[in-house]
DSSP file (Angstrom, degrees, kcal/mol; ACC not computed):
  #  RESIDUE AA STRUCTURE BP1 BP2  ACC     N-H-->O    O-->H-N    N-H-->O    O-->H-N    TCO  KAPPA ALPHA  PHI   PSI    X-CA   Y-CA   Z-CA
    1    1 A X              0   0    0      0, 0.0     3,-0.1     0, 0.0    68,-0.0   0.000 360.0 360.0 360.0 131.7   67.6 -113.9 -188.7
    2    2 A X        -     0   0    0      1,-0.1     2,-0.3    67,-0.0     0, 0.0  -0.208 360.0 -75.0 -76.3 171.7   68.0 -112.4 -185.2
    3    3 A X        -     0   0    0     64,-0.0     2,-0.3     1,-0.0    -1,-0.1  -0.532  50.3-157.4 -71.6 126.5   65.1 -111.4 -183.0
    4    4 A X        -     0   0    0     -2,-0.3     2,-0.1    -3,-0.1    -1,-0.0  -0.784  21.1-109.3-102.9 148.7   63.5 -108.2 -184.1
    5    5 A X    >>  -     0   0    0     -2,-0.3     4,-2.0     1,-0.1     3,-0.8  -0.429  34.3-111.2 -69.2 152.2   61.5 -105.8 -182.0
    6    6 A X  H 3> S+     0   0    0     59,-0.3     4,-2.7     1,-0.3     5,-0.2   0.852 116.5  58.5 -56.4 -35.8   57.8 -105.8 -182.8
    7    7 A X  H 3> S+     0   0    0      1,-0.2     4,-1.4     2,-0.2    -1,-0.3   0.856 106.6  47.3 -67.6 -31.8   58.0 -102.3 -184.2
    8    8 A X  H <> S+     0   0    0     -3,-0.8     4,-2.7     2,-0.2    -1,-0.2   0.881 111.3  52.7 -70.9 -37.6   60.6 -103.4 -186.7
    9    9 A X  H  X S+     0   0    0     -4,-2.0     4,-2.9    55,-0.3     5,-0.2   0.931 109.0  47.4 -63.1 -45.6   58.5 -106.4 -187.7
   10   10 A X  H  X S+     0   0    0     -4,-2.7     4,-1.9     1,-0.2    -1,-0.2   0.854 113.0  49.6 -69.2 -30.9   55.3 -104.3 -188.3
   11   11 A X  H  X S+     0   0    0     -4,-1.4     4,-2.8    -5,-0.2     5,-0.2   0.943 112.7  46.9 -67.7 -46.6   57.3 -101.8 -190.4
   12   12 A X  H  X S+     0   0    0     -4,-2.7     4,-2.9     1,-0.2     5,-0.2   0.912 112.3  49.9 -61.1 -43.8   58.8 -104.6 -192.4
   13   13 A X  H  X S+     0   0    0     -4,-2.9     4,-1.4     2,-0.2    -1,-0.2   0.914 112.5  47.7 -61.5 -42.4   55.5 -106.3 -192.9
   14   14 A X  H  <>S+     0   0    0     -4,-1.9     5,-2.4    -5,-0.2     4,-0.3   0.939 114.5  45.0 -64.1 -47.1   53.9 -103.0 -194.0
   15   15 A X  H ><5S+     0   0    0     -4,-2.8     3,-1.3     1,-0.2    -2,-0.2   0.892 110.7  53.8 -66.5 -39.0   56.7 -102.3 -196.5
   16   16 A X  H 3<5S+     0   0    0     -4,-2.9    -1,-0.2     1,-0.3    -2,-0.2   0.799 110.7  48.0 -63.6 -27.8   56.8 -105.8 -197.8
   17   17 A X  T 3<5S-     0   0    0     -4,-1.4    -1,-0.3    -3,-0.2    -2,-0.2   0.444 111.8-123.2 -90.2  -1.1   53.0 -105.5 -198.5
   18   18 A X  T < 5 +     0   0    0     -3,-1.3     2,-0.3    -4,-0.3    -3,-0.2   0.846  61.3 147.4  58.9  36.6   53.6 -102.1 -200.2
   19   19 A X      < -     0   0    0     -5,-2.4    -1,-0.2    -6,-0.1     2,-0.2  -0.745  43.0-132.9 -98.0 149.4   51.2 -100.4 -197.8
   20   20 A X     >  -     0   0    0     -2,-0.3     4,-2.1    -3,-0.1     5,-0.2  -0.587  25.2-113.4 -90.5 161.9   51.5  -96.8 -196.5
   21   21 A X  H  > S+     0   0    0      1,-0.2     4,-2.8    -2,-0.2     5,-0.2   0.874 120.2  56.8 -60.1 -35.1   51.2  -95.9 -192.9
   22   22 A X  H  > S+     0   0    0      2,-0.2     4,-2.4     1,-0.2    -1,-0.2   0.913 105.6  49.4 -62.8 -43.6   48.0  -94.0 -193.9
   23   23 A X  H  > S+     0   0    0      2,-0.2     4,-2.3     1,-0.2    -2,-0.2   0.946 114.7  43.9 -60.4 -48.3   46.5  -97.2 -195.3
   24   24 A X  H  X S+     0   0    0     -4,-2.1     4,-2.1     1,-0.2    -2,-0.2   0.903 113.0  50.7 -66.4 -41.4   47.3  -99.2 -192.2
   25   25 A X  H  X>S+     0   0    0     -4,-2.8     5,-2.8     2,-0.2     4,-0.7   0.891 110.6  49.6 -65.3 -37.7   46.2  -96.5 -189.8
   26   26 A X  H ><5S+     0   0    0     -4,-2.4     3,-0.7     3,-0.2    -1,-0.2   0.915 109.4  52.3 -63.6 -42.5   42.8  -96.2 -191.8
   27   27 A X  H 3<5S+     0   0    0     -4,-2.3    -2,-0.2     1,-0.2    -1,-0.2   0.881 112.9  44.9 -58.7 -39.0   42.5 -100.0 -191.6
   28   28 A X  H 3<5S-     0   0    0     -4,-2.1    -1,-0.2    -5,-0.1    -2,-0.2   0.562 114.4-118.3 -83.9  -8.8   43.0  -99.8 -187.8
   29   29 A X  T <<5S+     0   0    0     -4,-0.7     2,-0.3    -3,-0.7    -3,-0.2   0.867  75.6 107.5  74.7  37.1   40.7  -96.9 -187.4
   30   30 A X  S   <S-     0   0    0     -5,-2.8    -1,-0.3    -6,-0.1     2,-0.2  -0.876  74.7 -88.7-136.9 170.6   43.2  -94.4 -186.1
   31   31 A X    >>  -     0   0    0     -2,-0.3     4,-1.7     1,-0.1     3,-0.6  -0.519  38.6-115.7 -80.5 151.9   45.2  -91.4 -187.3
   32   32 A X  H 3> S+     0   0    0      1,-0.2     4,-2.6     2,-0.2     5,-0.2   0.870 111.9  56.8 -57.9 -42.9   48.5  -91.9 -189.1
   33   33 A X  H 3> S+     0   0    0      1,-0.2     4,-1.4     2,-0.2    -1,-0.2   0.877 106.2  51.8 -59.8 -34.6   50.6  -90.2 -186.4
   34   34 A X  H <> S+     0   0    0     -3,-0.6     4,-0.9     2,-0.2     3,-0.3   0.932 111.2  46.5 -65.1 -45.1   49.3  -92.6 -183.7
   35   35 A X  H >X S+     0   0    0     -4,-1.7     4,-1.9     1,-0.2     3,-0.7   0.893 106.4  59.5 -64.0 -38.2   50.2  -95.6 -185.9
   36   36 A X  H 3X S+     0   0    0     -4,-2.6     4,-1.9     1,-0.3    -1,-0.2   0.850  98.0  59.5 -58.0 -35.8   53.6  -94.1 -186.6
   37   37 A X  H 3<>S+     0   0    0     -4,-1.4     5,-2.2    -3,-0.3     6,-1.4   0.849 104.7  49.8 -63.5 -33.8   54.3  -94.1 -182.9
   38   38 A X  H X<5S+     0   0    0     -4,-0.9     3,-1.1    -3,-0.7    -2,-0.2   0.933 111.0  48.5 -67.7 -45.9   53.8  -97.9 -182.8
   39   39 A X  H 3<5S+     0   0    0     -4,-1.9    -2,-0.2     1,-0.3    -1,-0.2   0.799 113.2  47.9 -65.8 -28.6   56.2  -98.4 -185.8
   40   40 A X  T 3<5S-     0   0    0     -4,-1.9    -1,-0.3    -5,-0.2    -2,-0.2   0.430 113.6-116.0 -93.3   0.8   58.8  -96.2 -184.2
   41   41 A X  T < 5S+     0   0    0     -3,-1.1    -3,-0.2    -4,-0.3    -4,-0.1   0.658  81.3 121.4  77.3  15.9   58.6  -98.0 -180.8
   42   42 A X  S   <S+     0   0    0     -5,-2.2     2,-0.4    -6,-0.2    -4,-0.2   0.726  75.8  33.8 -82.6 -21.7   57.4  -94.9 -179.0
   43   43 A X  S    S-     0   0    0     -6,-1.4    -2,-0.2    -9,-0.1    -1,-0.1  -0.984  87.1-112.1-133.5 145.0   54.2  -96.6 -177.8
   44   44 A X        -     0   0    0     -2,-0.4     2,-0.6     1,-0.1    -6,-0.1  -0.441  38.1-108.6 -71.4 149.1   53.4 -100.2 -176.9
   45   45 A X        -     0   0    0     -2,-0.1    -1,-0.1    -7,-0.1   -39,-0.0  -0.693  31.2-132.9 -82.0 116.8   51.2 -102.1 -179.2
   46   46 A X     >  -     0   0    0     -2,-0.6     4,-2.5     1,-0.1     3,-0.3  -0.335  21.8-113.8 -65.7 153.5   47.8 -102.8 -177.7
   47   47 A X  H  > S+     0   0    0      1,-0.2     4,-2.5     2,-0.2     5,-0.2   0.879 115.1  52.8 -57.4 -42.0   46.4 -106.3 -177.9
   48   48 A X  H  > S+     0   0    0      1,-0.2     4,-2.0     2,-0.2    -1,-0.2   0.875 111.4  46.5 -65.3 -35.6   43.6 -105.4 -180.2
   49   49 A X  H  > S+     0   0    0     -3,-0.3     4,-2.5     2,-0.2    -2,-0.2   0.904 110.5  53.3 -70.7 -41.5   45.9 -103.6 -182.6
   50   50 A X  H  X S+     0   0    0     -4,-2.5     4,-2.1     1,-0.2    -2,-0.2   0.928 111.3  45.9 -57.1 -47.0   48.3 -106.6 -182.5
   51   51 A X  H  X S+     0   0    0     -4,-2.5     4,-2.1     1,-0.2    -1,-0.2   0.910 111.9  51.0 -64.7 -43.0   45.5 -109.0 -183.5
   52   52 A X  H  X S+     0   0    0     -4,-2.0     4,-2.5     1,-0.2    -1,-0.2   0.890 110.7  49.1 -63.1 -39.3   44.3 -106.7 -186.3
   53   53 A X  H  X S+     0   0    0     -4,-2.5     4,-2.5     2,-0.2    -1,-0.2   0.891 108.3  53.5 -67.8 -38.9   47.8 -106.4 -187.7
   54   54 A X  H  <>S+     0   0    0     -4,-2.1     5,-2.4    -5,-0.2     4,-0.5   0.904 111.8  45.9 -61.3 -40.6   48.2 -110.2 -187.6
   55   55 A X  H ><5S+     0   0    0     -4,-2.1     3,-0.7     3,-0.2    -2,-0.2   0.921 111.3  52.0 -66.8 -44.2   45.0 -110.5 -189.6
   56   56 A X  H 3<5S+     0   0    0     -4,-2.5    -2,-0.2     1,-0.2    -1,-0.2   0.908 118.9  35.5 -58.4 -43.9   45.9 -107.8 -192.1
   57   57 A X  T 3<5S-     0   0    0     -4,-2.5    -1,-0.2    -5,-0.1    -2,-0.2   0.385 106.3-125.0 -94.5   3.3   49.3 -109.4 -192.8
   58   58 A X  T < 5S+     0   0    0     -3,-0.7     2,-0.2    -4,-0.5    -3,-0.2   0.928  72.1 114.2  52.8  50.0   48.0 -113.0 -192.5
   59   59 A X      < -     0   0    0     -5,-2.4     2,-0.2    -6,-0.2    -1,-0.2  -0.778  68.5 -88.5-136.2-179.8   50.6 -113.9 -189.9
   60   60 A X     >  -     0   0    0     10,-0.3     4,-1.8    -2,-0.2     5,-0.1  -0.588  22.9-126.3 -94.9 157.3   50.7 -114.8 -186.3
   61   61 A X  H  > S+     0   0    0     -2,-0.2     4,-2.5     1,-0.2     6,-0.2   0.847 113.0  61.0 -66.1 -32.3   50.9 -112.5 -183.3
   62   62 A X  H  >>S+     0   0    0      2,-0.2     5,-2.6     1,-0.2     6,-1.0   0.892 103.1  50.2 -60.7 -39.1   53.9 -114.6 -182.2
   63   63 A X  H >45S+     0   0    0      4,-0.2     3,-1.2     3,-0.2    -2,-0.2   0.946 111.1  47.6 -64.3 -47.3   55.7 -113.6 -185.4
   64   64 A X  H 3<5S+     0   0    0     -4,-1.8   -55,-0.3     1,-0.3    -2,-0.2   0.898 112.4  49.9 -60.3 -39.9   55.0 -109.9 -184.9
   65   65 A X  H 3<5S-     0   0    0     -4,-2.5    -1,-0.3    -5,-0.1   -59,-0.3   0.536 115.3-116.2 -78.7  -5.3   56.1 -110.1 -181.3
   66   66 A X  T <<5S+     0   0    0     -3,-1.2    -3,-0.2    -4,-0.5    -2,-0.1   0.667  80.4 124.2  81.4  16.4   59.4 -111.8 -182.3
   67   67 A X  S   <S+     0   0    0     -5,-2.6     2,-0.3    -6,-0.2    -4,-0.2   0.687  81.0  16.9 -81.7 -17.8   58.6 -115.1 -180.5
   68   68 A X        -     0   0    0     -6,-1.0    -2,-0.2    -5,-0.1    -1,-0.2  -0.980  58.7-146.1-146.2 155.9   59.1 -117.0 -183.8
   69   69 A X  S    S+     0   0    0     -2,-0.3     2,-0.7    -3,-0.1    -6,-0.1   0.361  73.2 103.8-101.0   3.2   60.6 -116.3 -187.2
   70   70 A X              0   0    0      1,-0.1   -10,-0.3   -11,-0.0    -7,-0.1  -0.769 360.0 360.0 -88.9 116.3   58.0 -118.4 -188.9
   71   71 A X              0   0    0     -2,-0.7    -1,-0.1   -12,-0.1   -11,-0.1   0.490 360.0 360.0 -71.4 360.0   55.4 -116.2 -190.6
């Protein structure tokens, strides 16, 4: 598997978990359109959001950032 951008990784993780953007945005304490901007690569992922997503999906921040392919 080639290196994926973080926004593709967070979309794939969400879809693999059968979560909606609304569910994830509620978990993160933000509105859905704001979260959508992260998934579409329009906004950089803040560190606190990156950490929260890693916890939600039980994976590493390195995996989300594409530094490793090991979940």
